[in-house]
Phi, psi and omega in degrees: 000147181239137177289120181264318181226134175286166179300315177301323178295316180293318179298314180298317180301312185286325177295314179297317179297322180294316178299314181295319181298319178295315179297322177298311182296312181289328180296312180288333177293320180278344183282322183223139179298335182294338181245015182295341178301334178296319178297322178298316179297326183271014175115359178109162181301311180300320180294318179295318180295325180287314188276338183304307180292327180294315177289335175295317176297321179296322178297317178297320178295320178294325177297324175294317177301314179296323180296323178296326183280316193248000186302325181290339181269355190254010176285149181269141181235178177299324178296325178292321178295322176296321179298316180298325177291337181252018184301328178298321177293322178296316182293333180259015175065028172265066187297335181294340180267356183266133179299148177302143184241161178275208186301321175235138178278172185298326178296318177296323179292319177300315179300316181302311183289327175298315181288324181294307180288328176298323179300320182283327174295318178296320181294309184295316178291325180293324178298319178297319179288330182287322182235063183295338181293344180267358177280124181303148182302323181285357181238038180300332179299336182295326179294318177296320178295320180297319179297316180297315180296317181298314181293320180295314179295323178297313180298318180296313181288326177297315178300315179296321181295318179297315179297318180300313180294317181298314181296317183291324184273317190252325189271329182235083179305138181101345181293318181294316179299324181295318182278351175268306184256351173089356185238152173226162177282161177299322179297320178296313180298317180294323183285318189260332183217067190298318181298319177294315181299315182295328179287314185278338181298330181271001182242014185099202186250007183283138175292140180294143180272000000 
């Protein structure tokens, strides 16, 4: 077995995911009456309205924490561009046609950057919506823009989040176990992230920092 994720990495992943999941659930509950039952399950409308922005700030802070941990692994390379050109083969499980990847493949990197920048769009627009009384009268348009940005960023991150969960749970067996216990088999590493596997195989079993 090879260490895929350190404990701080796994903790950061699950904390960030928990914050985002709560904001997602309360956000869609407050967005439409048809899903308000979610707010009821989570403690009621007032509780959801109170905690949604607070956990939103927490999500942005967690995204910064994650960026500090993984930013060096998230740069795009020529291999990533080749992967994106072969994304159709990856989605249809024709892995033999996909170029070897490093610790994270290009799809994971795209998801990372969508969520990272999405967190800041949600935060900045959310602050305007959270404290509308501080928006100058002559800038009432800012509130409308904030709502548009918030909804657009929410839809973008929700779509990315759904794909991320689907890929991790159904398309790449072993991904969930890796982010839970931190380890993968040598065969898994060689099959899904060959460049990363070849690098760490000669250095022991520690995940690269």
